Backbone of each chain as ProteinMPNN parsed JSONL, in Angstrom:
{"seq_chain_A": "XXXXXXXXXXXXXXXXXXXXXXXXXXXXXXXXXXXXXXXXXXXXXXXXXXXXXXXXXXXXXXXXXXXXXXXXXXXXXXXXXXXXXXXXXXXXXXXXXXXXXXXXXXXXXXXXXXXXXXXXXXXXXXXXXXXXXXXXXXXXXXXXXXXXXXXXXX", "coords_chain_A": {"N_chain_A": [[99.025, 90.899, 55.848], [97.577, 88.335, 54.756], [99.802, 86.157, 55.717], [99.088, 85.939, 58.422], [99.606, 84.739, 61.752], [97.204, 83.727, 63.314], [95.977, 82.183, 65.626], [98.668, 83.078, 67.114], [98.273, 86.099, 67.354], [95.479, 85.615, 68.657], [96.275, 84.706, 70.961], [98.399, 86.706, 72.1], [95.815, 89.087, 72.255], [94.92, 88.092, 74.381], [96.35, 88.041, 75.854], [97.531, 90.665, 76.53], [95.167, 91.995, 77.578], [94.585, 90.153, 79.925], [97.163, 90.824, 81.621], [96.119, 93.865, 81.859], [93.929, 93.539, 83.287], [95.27, 92.276, 85.671], [96.842, 94.46, 86.76], [95.894, 96.526, 86.754], [92.873, 96.106, 88.406], [92.133, 95.272, 91.818], [91.478, 93.236, 94.847], [88.772, 94.79, 96.712], [90.355, 95.856, 100.017], [88.691, 96.115, 103.0], [89.58, 98.166, 104.87], [90.511, 100.15, 108.179], [92.515, 103.07, 108.034], [95.432, 103.587, 110.517], [95.618, 105.461, 112.733], [97.451, 107.198, 114.902], [96.53, 109.271, 116.444], [93.981, 108.912, 116.109], [93.599, 106.503, 116.807], [94.073, 107.035, 119.816], [92.334, 109.018, 120.762], [88.968, 110.438, 121.606], [86.171, 109.392, 123.359], [84.754, 107.655, 124.153], [86.935, 105.082, 124.083], [88.709, 102.4, 125.257], [90.101, 102.328, 128.471], [92.625, 102.307, 128.942], [94.111, 103.107, 126.512], [92.79, 106.263, 127.007], [94.191, 106.812, 128.788], [96.542, 107.261, 127.753], [96.216, 109.197, 125.94], [95.39, 110.845, 127.473], [97.188, 112.318, 128.66], [98.772, 113.151, 126.53], [97.578, 114.218, 124.309], [95.346, 117.386, 123.035], [92.478, 117.301, 122.994], [92.341, 115.385, 125.275], [91.76, 115.875, 127.925], [88.69, 115.414, 127.764], [88.645, 112.687, 127.098], [89.604, 111.557, 129.378], [87.968, 112.705, 131.131], [85.716, 110.712, 130.824], [86.77, 108.072, 130.666], [86.454, 106.022, 132.757], [83.843, 105.405, 131.591], [81.77, 102.855, 130.048], [80.566, 103.824, 127.534], [80.919, 106.738, 125.266], [79.643, 110.055, 126.124], [76.095, 110.816, 126.367], [74.134, 112.42, 126.892], [72.694, 115.821, 126.602], [73.953, 117.217, 128.32], [76.128, 116.113, 129.405], [77.585, 116.566, 126.658], [77.977, 119.06, 126.754], [79.281, 119.842, 129.031], [81.698, 119.049, 127.95], [81.985, 120.533, 125.745], [83.028, 123.113, 126.633], [85.609, 122.431, 126.805], [86.302, 121.108, 124.257], [87.454, 119.367, 121.751], [88.283, 120.758, 119.754], [88.544, 123.35, 120.178], [86.139, 125.595, 122.172], [82.646, 124.738, 121.654], [82.76, 122.68, 120.439], [82.861, 119.016, 120.073], [83.718, 115.483, 120.789], [82.425, 112.861, 119.295], [79.938, 110.071, 120.146], [80.552, 106.798, 121.077], [78.744, 105.416, 118.858], [78.803, 107.496, 116.68], [76.75, 109.461, 117.323], [75.688, 112.386, 118.446], [75.885, 115.565, 120.506], [72.217, 116.879, 121.112], [70.796, 118.719, 118.805], [73.169, 119.732, 117.877], [74.595, 120.306, 114.496], [76.705, 120.28, 113.019], [79.043, 117.749, 111.364], [81.782, 116.766, 111.89], [85.205, 115.862, 110.118], [87.676, 114.141, 110.717], [89.6, 112.927, 109.25], [89.792, 113.984, 107.11], [89.452, 116.315, 107.568], [87.607, 117.909, 107.567], [84.413, 119.168, 107.355], [80.455, 118.735, 107.728], [78.075, 120.463, 107.148], [74.244, 120.012, 107.358], [73.249, 120.488, 104.154], [74.922, 119.069, 102.728], [75.965, 116.304, 100.851], [76.935, 114.466, 101.277], [76.243, 114.091, 104.18], [74.836, 112.241, 105.418], [75.757, 109.598, 105.498], [78.241, 110.082, 106.646], [80.201, 109.534, 109.515], [80.259, 111.044, 111.935], [83.285, 112.357, 113.863], [84.018, 114.152, 115.42], [81.555, 117.093, 116.808], [80.38, 119.802, 116.119], [78.734, 123.204, 116.998], [77.953, 125.52, 115.416], [79.046, 126.495, 112.297], [80.776, 128.176, 112.277], [82.249, 127.297, 114.651], [83.586, 125.433, 113.585], [85.338, 125.934, 112.137], [86.924, 127.687, 112.92], [87.818, 125.326, 114.437], [89.73, 124.491, 112.598], [88.5, 122.816, 110.354], [87.511, 122.441, 106.97], [85.243, 123.544, 104.601], [82.672, 121.495, 103.444], [82.276, 121.84, 100.864], [84.112, 124.064, 99.899], [86.803, 122.262, 99.625], [86.116, 120.543, 97.371], [85.603, 122.485, 95.444], [88.453, 123.308, 95.481], [89.977, 120.933, 94.315]], "CA_chain_A": [[97.633, 90.299, 56.554], [97.318, 87.103, 54.513], [100.085, 85.083, 56.387], [99.313, 86.136, 60.013], [99.55, 83.356, 62.463], [95.652, 83.858, 63.839], [96.203, 82.134, 67.015], [99.436, 83.682, 68.321], [97.326, 86.99, 67.589], [94.672, 86.004, 69.171], [96.889, 84.63, 72.373], [99.02, 88.381, 72.074], [95.422, 89.712, 72.658], [93.815, 87.909, 74.988], [97.621, 88.288, 77.14], [97.255, 91.798, 77.048], [93.75, 91.713, 78.167], [94.836, 89.621, 81.365], [97.703, 91.655, 82.079], [96.039, 94.892, 82.145], [93.179, 93.571, 84.087], [95.811, 91.954, 87.133], [97.633, 95.737, 87.097], [94.37, 97.443, 87.5], [92.236, 95.761, 88.921], [92.147, 94.263, 92.808], [90.146, 93.534, 95.914], [89.498, 95.603, 97.867], [90.154, 94.93, 101.519], [87.609, 97.149, 103.7], [90.053, 98.708, 106.14], [90.273, 101.95, 108.532], [93.885, 103.723, 108.176], [94.906, 103.123, 112.269], [96.56, 106.586, 113.397], [97.812, 107.552, 116.705], [95.736, 110.142, 116.779], [92.402, 107.948, 115.784], [93.25, 105.161, 118.174], [94.007, 107.272, 120.981], [91.537, 110.088, 121.065], [87.434, 109.541, 121.464], [85.46, 109.877, 124.974], [84.297, 106.213, 123.834], [87.86, 104.44, 123.945], [89.294, 102.18, 126.576], [91.091, 103.101, 129.674], [94.809, 102.126, 128.763], [93.819, 104.277, 125.514], [92.431, 107.002, 127.054], [95.338, 107.296, 129.772], [97.969, 107.301, 126.971], [95.654, 110.426, 125.174], [95.104, 112.634, 128.315], [98.766, 113.084, 129.06], [99.336, 113.778, 125.079], [95.998, 115.1, 123.333], [94.672, 118.381, 122.812], [91.081, 116.387, 123.364], [93.462, 114.266, 126.767], [90.633, 116.186, 128.947], [87.881, 114.983, 127.554], [89.07, 111.551, 127.235], [89.851, 111.467, 130.747], [86.909, 112.569, 131.832], [84.853, 110.126, 130.304], [87.706, 107.166, 130.584], [86.202, 105.53, 133.968], [83.056, 104.623, 131.258], [81.99, 101.937, 128.678], [80.26, 104.191, 126.386], [80.785, 108.312, 125.465], [78.852, 110.708, 126.835], [75.094, 110.26, 125.861], [73.08, 113.1, 127.138], [73.33, 117.254, 125.715], [74.776, 118.071, 129.194], [77.713, 116.083, 129.067], [77.926, 117.1, 125.835], [77.735, 120.961, 126.789], [80.187, 120.014, 129.512], [83.015, 119.291, 127.075], [82.221, 121.551, 124.802], [83.692, 124.495, 127.405], [86.91, 122.387, 126.08], [86.186, 120.447, 123.476], [88.748, 118.765, 121.058], [88.496, 121.684, 119.265], [88.397, 124.625, 121.248], [84.606, 126.059, 122.587], [81.778, 124.74, 120.435], [83.107, 121.08, 119.665], [82.428, 117.644, 120.843], [83.352, 114.367, 120.737], [81.489, 112.294, 119.981], [80.112, 109.056, 121.168], [80.828, 105.965, 119.993], [78.013, 105.163, 117.585], [78.86, 108.374, 115.889], [75.905, 110.173, 117.762], [76.205, 113.919, 118.704], [74.674, 116.456, 121.043], [70.976, 117.126, 120.308], [70.54, 120.584, 118.371], [74.563, 120.527, 116.942], [74.388, 119.637, 113.296], [78.034, 120.215, 112.175], [80.076, 117.163, 111.555], [83.499, 116.791, 111.716], [85.332, 114.131, 109.506], [89.333, 114.37, 111.275], [90.189, 112.437, 108.131], [89.843, 114.493, 105.657], [89.804, 117.743, 108.338], [86.256, 118.319, 106.659], [83.096, 119.368, 108.187], [79.823, 118.734, 107.05], [76.478, 120.912, 107.101], [73.339, 119.005, 106.378], [73.308, 120.477, 102.903], [76.211, 118.268, 101.959], [75.551, 114.868, 100.057], [77.537, 112.946, 102.127], [76.018, 114.21, 105.199], [73.99, 111.088, 105.957], [76.563, 108.142, 105.099], [79.266, 110.696, 107.325], [80.31, 108.713, 111.073], [81.288, 112.187, 112.701], [84.566, 111.966, 114.882], [83.587, 115.696, 116.326], [80.668, 117.864, 116.852], [80.441, 121.533, 116.187], [77.398, 123.841, 117.175], [77.895, 125.534, 114.177], [79.976, 126.179, 110.997], [82.156, 129.436, 113.167], [83.091, 126.343, 115.426], [84.759, 124.437, 112.581], [86.327, 126.704, 111.212], [87.716, 127.968, 114.295], [88.617, 124.352, 114.588], [90.977, 124.398, 111.49], [88.222, 122.243, 109.323], [87.054, 123.275, 106.108], [83.773, 123.125, 104.531], [82.934, 120.411, 103.025], [82.139, 122.418, 99.37], [85.352, 124.579, 99.397], [87.731, 121.473, 99.19], [85.382, 120.144, 96.24], [86.32, 123.587, 94.424], [90.036, 123.236, 95.149], [90.641, 120.096, 93.297]], "C_chain_A": [[97.502, 88.695, 55.635], [98.084, 85.922, 55.354], [100.334, 85.493, 58.128], [98.958, 84.746, 60.888], [98.292, 83.496, 63.453], [95.324, 83.481, 65.343], [97.352, 82.647, 67.921], [98.54, 85.242, 68.394], [96.266, 87.255, 68.786], [95.349, 85.721, 70.95], [97.435, 86.215, 73.094], [97.428, 88.739, 72.883], [95.049, 89.535, 74.172], [94.673, 87.738, 76.774], [97.418, 89.77, 77.755], [95.769, 91.885, 77.617], [94.114, 91.029, 79.671], [95.587, 90.179, 82.409], [97.095, 92.748, 83.071], [94.826, 94.609, 83.4], [93.816, 93.185, 85.586], [96.476, 93.277, 87.307], [96.477, 96.723, 87.612], [93.513, 97.186, 88.33], [92.757, 94.498, 90.4], [91.254, 94.229, 93.883], [89.919, 93.899, 96.629], [89.044, 94.976, 99.268], [90.003, 96.743, 101.986], [88.745, 97.204, 105.578], [90.15, 99.614, 107.043], [92.078, 101.945, 108.578], [93.853, 103.746, 109.841], [96.27, 104.481, 112.279], [96.909, 106.648, 114.983], [96.513, 107.858, 117.309], [94.582, 109.659, 117.029], [91.977, 107.229, 117.155], [93.316, 106.065, 119.217], [93.124, 108.603, 121.702], [90.174, 109.748, 121.488], [87.52, 109.383, 123.044], [85.061, 107.993, 124.836], [85.225, 105.106, 124.18], [88.611, 103.582, 125.654], [90.119, 102.565, 127.397], [92.361, 103.713, 129.67], [94.783, 103.559, 127.584], [93.837, 105.811, 126.036], [93.406, 107.802, 128.138], [96.4, 108.152, 128.938], [97.492, 109.09, 126.229], [95.99, 111.724, 126.161], [96.518, 113.083, 128.495], [99.334, 113.927, 127.503], [98.284, 115.035, 124.121], [95.293, 116.109, 123.408], [92.78, 117.773, 123.918], [91.67, 115.476, 124.929], [92.085, 114.664, 127.936], [89.608, 115.58, 129.084], [87.415, 113.541, 127.562], [89.248, 111.434, 128.876], [88.769, 111.48, 131.563], [85.905, 111.521, 131.654], [85.47, 108.367, 130.351], [87.109, 105.649, 131.745], [84.827, 104.682, 132.502], [83.003, 103.665, 129.797], [81.972, 102.684, 127.503], [80.522, 105.605, 126.874], [79.709, 108.847, 126.257], [77.72, 110.893, 125.866], [74.213, 111.362, 125.858], [73.705, 114.676, 126.968], [73.89, 117.635, 126.99], [75.91, 117.386, 129.237], [78.274, 116.36, 127.929], [78.73, 118.504, 126.08], [78.856, 121.009, 127.38], [81.345, 119.612, 128.812], [82.883, 120.052, 126.032], [83.102, 123.101, 125.403], [84.825, 124.364, 126.706], [87.101, 121.479, 125.654], [87.598, 120.102, 122.458], [89.15, 119.868, 120.345], [87.974, 122.744, 119.571], [86.392, 124.543, 121.194], [83.759, 125.446, 121.47], [82.027, 123.437, 119.574], [83.118, 120.472, 120.45], [82.526, 116.212, 120.218], [82.561, 113.506, 119.998], [80.971, 110.854, 120.093], [80.267, 107.839, 120.083], [80.649, 105.299, 119.037], [78.145, 106.429, 116.552], [77.908, 109.961, 116.108], [77.028, 111.375, 118.216], [75.211, 114.574, 119.744], [73.627, 116.92, 120.664], [70.883, 118.75, 119.736], [71.912, 121.042, 117.742], [73.956, 119.435, 115.699], [75.43, 119.47, 112.401], [78.421, 118.864, 112.415], [80.875, 117.158, 111.121], [83.945, 115.503, 111.246], [86.975, 114.506, 110.088], [89.799, 114.012, 110.427], [90.646, 113.191, 107.336], [89.621, 116.056, 106.068], [88.896, 118.94, 107.649], [85.103, 118.488, 107.675], [82.026, 119.819, 107.339], [78.831, 119.337, 107.376], [75.478, 119.862, 106.504], [73.027, 118.738, 105.08], [74.169, 119.557, 102.12], [75.855, 117.085, 101.709], [76.097, 114.21, 100.682], [77.752, 113.006, 103.644], [75.376, 113.074, 106.114], [75.104, 110.123, 106.196], [78.04, 108.744, 106.153], [79.127, 110.12, 108.992], [81.337, 109.868, 111.649], [81.908, 111.302, 113.945], [84.259, 113.144, 115.938], [82.262, 116.191, 115.418], [80.848, 119.277, 117.034], [79.211, 121.857, 116.443], [77.25, 124.39, 116.249], [78.991, 125.933, 113.29], [81.462, 127.01, 111.58], [83.339, 128.996, 113.572], [84.097, 125.821, 114.675], [85.723, 125.041, 112.015], [87.298, 127.328, 112.206], [89.005, 126.78, 114.396], [89.894, 123.962, 114.369], [89.954, 123.406, 110.789], [87.559, 122.824, 108.278], [85.852, 122.96, 105.568], [84.114, 122.337, 103.245], [83.025, 120.774, 100.671], [83.689, 122.868, 98.824], [86.39, 123.622, 98.681], [87.24, 121.12, 98.015], [85.82, 120.873, 95.063], [87.977, 123.751, 94.073], [90.731, 122.068, 94.134], [90.05, 120.025, 91.776]], "O_chain_A": [[97.225, 87.823, 56.457], [97.465, 84.919, 55.708], [101.345, 85.39, 58.822], [98.112, 83.906, 60.58], [98.627, 83.3, 64.622], [94.647, 84.16, 66.115], [97.24, 82.708, 69.145], [98.131, 85.552, 69.513], [96.077, 88.229, 69.514], [94.987, 86.374, 71.929], [97.071, 86.726, 74.153], [97.523, 88.73, 74.111], [94.901, 90.438, 74.996], [94.293, 87.533, 77.927], [97.222, 90.075, 78.932], [95.974, 91.533, 78.778], [93.735, 91.727, 80.612], [95.258, 90.225, 83.594], [97.231, 92.832, 84.292], [94.792, 95.37, 84.367], [93.23, 93.56, 86.601], [96.848, 93.258, 88.481], [96.343, 97.424, 88.614], [93.275, 98.073, 89.149], [93.372, 93.436, 90.297], [90.329, 95.039, 93.956], [90.593, 93.66, 97.631], [88.154, 94.209, 99.636], [90.549, 97.813, 101.714], [88.688, 96.67, 106.686], [89.511, 100.493, 106.465], [92.766, 101.036, 109.043], [92.813, 103.863, 110.49], [97.449, 104.394, 111.934], [96.461, 106.033, 115.95], [95.759, 107.298, 118.105], [94.052, 109.897, 118.114], [91.056, 107.2, 117.972], [92.263, 105.917, 119.838], [93.245, 109.031, 122.85], [90.107, 108.562, 121.812], [88.514, 109.282, 123.763], [85.283, 107.293, 125.824], [84.669, 104.086, 124.587], [88.877, 104.099, 126.739], [91.028, 103.269, 126.959], [92.929, 104.745, 130.028], [95.28, 104.67, 127.766], [94.711, 106.575, 125.625], [93.426, 109.019, 128.324], [96.931, 109.228, 129.214], [98.325, 109.982, 126.068], [96.472, 112.843, 125.988], [96.83, 114.273, 128.447], [100.038, 114.932, 127.4], [98.366, 116.143, 123.591], [94.252, 115.828, 124.0], [92.326, 117.924, 125.052], [90.729, 114.914, 125.489], [91.557, 113.807, 128.645], [89.293, 115.12, 130.182], [86.292, 113.144, 127.873], [88.23, 110.848, 129.245], [88.509, 110.67, 132.453], [85.099, 111.506, 132.585], [84.671, 107.468, 130.089], [87.368, 104.476, 131.477], [84.872, 103.454, 132.419], [83.777, 103.672, 128.839], [82.796, 102.569, 126.597], [80.49, 105.967, 128.05], [78.971, 108.159, 126.962], [78.001, 111.104, 124.687], [73.448, 111.426, 124.895], [74.908, 114.883, 127.13], [74.516, 118.68, 126.817], [76.906, 118.094, 129.092], [79.501, 116.452, 127.952], [79.832, 118.848, 125.653], [79.702, 121.785, 126.936], [82.296, 120.093, 129.427], [83.891, 120.21, 125.343], [83.646, 123.935, 124.68], [85.33, 125.297, 126.08], [87.903, 120.707, 126.181], [88.658, 120.711, 122.605], [90.364, 120.048, 120.244], [86.85, 123.044, 119.17], [85.637, 123.825, 120.537], [84.159, 125.637, 120.322], [81.65, 123.193, 118.428], [83.32, 120.875, 121.596], [81.735, 115.768, 119.385], [81.47, 113.668, 120.546], [81.994, 110.172, 120.16], [80.172, 107.825, 118.856], [81.478, 104.699, 118.352], [77.502, 106.292, 115.511], [78.066, 111.044, 115.545], [78.252, 111.452, 118.322], [74.028, 114.255, 119.858], [73.805, 117.592, 119.648], [70.926, 119.755, 120.446], [72.087, 122.149, 117.233], [73.293, 118.399, 115.749], [75.381, 118.83, 111.351], [78.258, 118.5, 113.579], [81.02, 117.492, 109.945], [83.509, 114.404, 111.588], [87.349, 115.539, 109.532], [90.852, 114.637, 110.292], [91.779, 113.141, 106.857], [89.594, 116.945, 105.216], [89.111, 120.111, 107.335], [85.045, 117.865, 108.735], [82.111, 120.733, 106.519], [78.312, 118.655, 108.26], [75.676, 119.102, 105.557], [72.687, 117.653, 104.609], [74.024, 119.383, 100.91], [75.205, 116.655, 102.663], [75.7, 113.045, 100.701], [78.648, 112.495, 104.315], [75.433, 113.065, 107.343], [75.298, 109.902, 107.391], [78.883, 107.888, 106.422], [78.077, 110.266, 109.617], [82.557, 109.827, 111.807], [81.543, 110.335, 114.614], [84.283, 112.967, 117.156], [81.923, 115.999, 114.25], [81.404, 119.807, 117.996], [78.371, 120.988, 116.211], [76.217, 123.986, 115.715], [80.08, 125.573, 113.737], [82.648, 126.711, 111.445], [84.506, 129.358, 113.422], [85.279, 125.75, 115.014], [86.764, 124.63, 111.503], [88.512, 127.319, 112.005], [90.231, 126.884, 114.427], [90.779, 123.465, 115.066], [90.775, 122.642, 110.282], [86.925, 123.832, 108.588], [85.296, 121.991, 106.087], [85.045, 122.34, 102.439], [83.549, 120.203, 99.714], [84.317, 122.408, 97.871], [86.839, 123.856, 97.559], [88.102, 121.414, 97.187], [86.255, 120.386, 94.019], [88.569, 124.101, 93.052], [91.706, 122.226, 93.399], [90.607, 119.325, 90.929]]}, "seq_chain_B": "XXXXXXXXXXXXXXXXXXXXXXXXXXXXXXXXXXXXXXXXXXXXXXXXXX", "coords_chain_B": {"N_chain_B": [[112.83, 89.117, 57.296], [109.435, 88.547, 57.797], [109.328, 87.615, 60.122], [109.6, 89.616, 62.014], [107.265, 91.113, 61.21], [105.422, 89.541, 61.956], [105.796, 89.519, 64.166], [105.242, 92.365, 65.075], [102.485, 91.904, 64.291], [101.539, 90.612, 66.047], [102.466, 92.25, 68.531], [100.695, 94.652, 68.371], [98.43, 93.159, 68.662], [98.278, 92.636, 71.606], [98.389, 94.988, 72.427], [95.893, 96.678, 71.851], [94.339, 94.559, 73.298], [95.386, 95.452, 75.685], [94.216, 97.648, 75.39], [91.678, 97.346, 75.213], [91.251, 95.954, 77.997], [91.092, 98.09, 79.989], [89.349, 99.901, 78.864], [87.036, 98.643, 80.033], [87.707, 98.593, 82.496], [87.667, 100.887, 83.559], [85.322, 101.954, 82.093], [83.653, 99.774, 84.078], [84.127, 100.175, 86.791], [84.211, 102.835, 89.185], [85.511, 105.815, 90.509], [86.521, 106.822, 93.402], [86.376, 109.17, 95.98], [88.827, 109.331, 98.633], [87.357, 110.455, 101.209], [84.945, 109.663, 100.736], [85.188, 106.875, 100.593], [86.233, 106.357, 102.743], [83.794, 107.012, 104.308], [82.349, 105.176, 103.371], [82.788, 102.729, 104.687], [81.377, 100.684, 106.665], [80.343, 100.907, 109.631], [82.995, 102.141, 110.46], [83.937, 104.267, 112.203], [83.658, 102.983, 114.854], [85.815, 101.252, 114.908], [88.191, 100.386, 117.259], [86.717, 101.777, 119.385], [85.97, 100.521, 121.568]], "CA_chain_B": [[111.662, 90.094, 57.665], [108.172, 88.066, 57.717], [109.028, 87.064, 61.449], [109.116, 91.148, 62.348], [105.891, 91.465, 60.785], [104.246, 88.225, 62.854], [105.902, 89.981, 66.156], [104.476, 93.191, 65.105], [101.091, 91.7, 64.561], [101.476, 90.081, 68.08], [102.693, 93.291, 69.271], [99.487, 94.753, 68.149], [97.061, 92.599, 69.421], [98.746, 92.468, 72.986], [98.196, 96.199, 73.085], [94.483, 96.112, 71.624], [93.977, 93.478, 74.267], [95.465, 96.094, 77.045], [93.267, 99.029, 75.559], [90.109, 97.289, 75.954], [90.557, 95.864, 79.332], [91.332, 99.533, 80.383], [88.591, 100.561, 79.022], [86.33, 97.786, 80.545], [87.851, 98.826, 84.061], [87.453, 102.825, 83.568], [83.422, 102.171, 82.663], [82.878, 99.681, 84.887], [84.397, 100.409, 88.524], [83.751, 104.075, 89.421], [86.424, 106.48, 90.845], [86.248, 107.486, 94.604], [87.603, 109.782, 97.024], [89.527, 108.471, 100.126], [86.533, 110.728, 102.185], [83.553, 108.866, 100.415], [85.826, 105.629, 100.74], [86.144, 105.968, 104.411], [82.408, 107.374, 104.334], [81.375, 104.132, 102.756], [82.66, 101.814, 105.801], [80.499, 100.473, 107.638], [81.243, 101.281, 111.166], [84.569, 102.152, 110.624], [84.662, 105.188, 113.334], [83.475, 102.4, 116.035], [86.552, 100.706, 115.595], [89.027, 101.436, 118.416], [86.267, 102.955, 120.519], [85.418, 99.632, 122.189]], "C_chain_B": [[109.958, 89.739, 57.94], [108.06, 87.753, 59.703], [108.938, 88.465, 61.983], [108.083, 91.436, 62.163], [105.474, 90.906, 61.402], [104.255, 89.143, 64.183], [105.202, 91.366, 66.019], [103.137, 93.167, 65.071], [100.527, 91.326, 66.054], [101.391, 91.219, 68.807], [101.222, 94.256, 69.291], [98.394, 93.986, 68.686], [97.257, 92.752, 70.99], [97.75, 94.283, 73.365], [96.634, 96.56, 72.986], [94.111, 95.62, 72.786], [93.85, 94.476, 75.155], [94.151, 97.168, 77.082], [91.558, 98.309, 75.738], [89.682, 96.972, 77.851], [90.973, 96.576, 80.073], [90.012, 99.821, 80.292], [87.44, 99.892, 79.824], [86.333, 98.028, 82.232], [87.52, 100.421, 84.048], [85.566, 102.669, 83.76], [82.952, 101.051, 84.281], [83.24, 100.245, 86.643], [84.57, 102.321, 88.366], [84.806, 104.91, 90.179], [85.426, 107.307, 92.171], [87.063, 108.075, 94.976], [87.66, 109.509, 98.372], [88.203, 109.334, 101.167], [85.705, 109.956, 101.452], [84.3, 107.221, 100.837], [85.339, 105.154, 101.956], [84.527, 105.861, 105.05], [81.755, 106.336, 104.548], [81.648, 102.71, 104.02], [81.604, 101.487, 106.871], [81.103, 100.257, 109.58], [82.747, 101.555, 111.433], [84.766, 103.101, 111.882], [84.13, 104.363, 114.867], [84.549, 101.508, 116.042], [87.751, 101.502, 116.449], [88.265, 101.91, 119.567], [85.308, 101.884, 121.809], [86.256, 99.456, 123.725]], "O_chain_B": [[109.242, 90.68, 58.285], [107.029, 87.702, 60.373], [107.876, 88.546, 62.6], [107.639, 92.199, 63.02], [104.638, 91.614, 61.963], [103.342, 89.444, 64.951], [104.459, 91.589, 66.974], [102.471, 94.055, 65.603], [99.582, 91.617, 66.787], [100.492, 91.381, 69.631], [100.751, 94.506, 70.401], [97.428, 94.576, 69.17], [96.233, 93.02, 71.618], [96.876, 94.574, 74.182], [96.071, 96.745, 74.065], [93.413, 96.398, 73.436], [92.734, 94.737, 75.606], [93.406, 97.492, 78.007], [90.575, 98.796, 76.296], [88.767, 97.309, 78.602], [91.39, 96.04, 81.1], [89.363, 100.011, 81.321], [86.756, 100.743, 80.392], [85.422, 97.79, 83.024], [86.93, 100.823, 85.051], [84.803, 102.953, 84.683], [82.232, 101.388, 85.22], [82.39, 100.64, 87.441], [85.065, 102.855, 87.373], [85.102, 104.01, 90.964], [84.378, 107.954, 92.153], [88.254, 107.939, 94.694], [86.699, 109.461, 99.14], [88.045, 108.636, 102.168], [86.083, 108.889, 101.935], [83.572, 106.49, 101.508], [84.581, 104.244, 102.293], [84.096, 105.063, 105.882], [80.885, 106.18, 105.405], [80.792, 101.84, 104.18], [81.202, 102.209, 107.783], [81.93, 99.663, 110.272], [83.448, 101.236, 112.394], [85.697, 102.812, 112.633], [84.178, 105.002, 115.918], [84.569, 100.793, 117.044], [88.126, 102.673, 116.39], [88.81, 102.365, 120.572], [84.42, 102.221, 122.592], [85.882, 98.612, 124.539]]}, "name": "protein", "num_of_chains": 2, "seq": "XXXXXXXXXXXXXXXXXXXXXXXXXXXXXXXXXXXXXXXXXXXXXXXXXXXXXXXXXXXXXXXXXXXXXXXXXXXXXXXXXXXXXXXXXXXXXXXXXXXXXXXXXXXXXXXXXXXXXXXXXXXXXXXXXXXXXXXXXXXXXXXXXXXXXXXXXXXXXXXXXXXXXXXXXXXXXXXXXXXXXXXXXXXXXXXXXXXXXXXXXXXX"}
C-alpha cells in the first residue's frame, strides 16, 4: 500500500462516482403517455376526436352525445343519462374535463392502471378520475381492480 | 507485477466510488409506482380534453 499512486486512486474514485450518477440519475420529463384509447375517448374532447371515438370505442355513444359542447357533462342529470350506457356499463360515467364526477358518486376509476379508488384509498385525493362509478360493484363489473388488491399482489 | 497491483487499486477505487454514488441515489430518490407518478402529474387528465 506504500507505493500506491493516490492521485490515480482519487481519479478512479471520482470517475466511478460520476459514471454511476450519469447512468442512474436522469431528469424527469413530465409527460403523459398518449394512447389511442386515452386520446380518442372522453366527453370533453374536441369534435373530431369524438367523431373518431364514436365509430369505434364503447364509450362512443357518450362521446358523440357531448361532441358539440365545449366541456363535458356537468350536472348530475347529464351524468345519469350517460350512466345508462356508460363507458364501463351501467353505473359508470366518463369524468368531466377537470376530472369531476356526478354528485354522490364516490368511486374514482383510473384507466391507466385499471384500478378504482374508494375514499379510503391513500391516493384518492390526488387521483384525477377518468371514469366515475356509482359503487364498487359497478367498478368490478367494468373490469377495474380494487386499489388495495393490486398492492397486495405486488 | 507492480503495474497490475496499481491497476487493481484503481479498480477498487472505481468500484468504491460507484457504490457510494449508488447508495446516495438509492437514499435520496424515492421509488414510486407508475400510478402514483401519473397521479402526481399536474392536470394530466385534462391533456387532449380541450
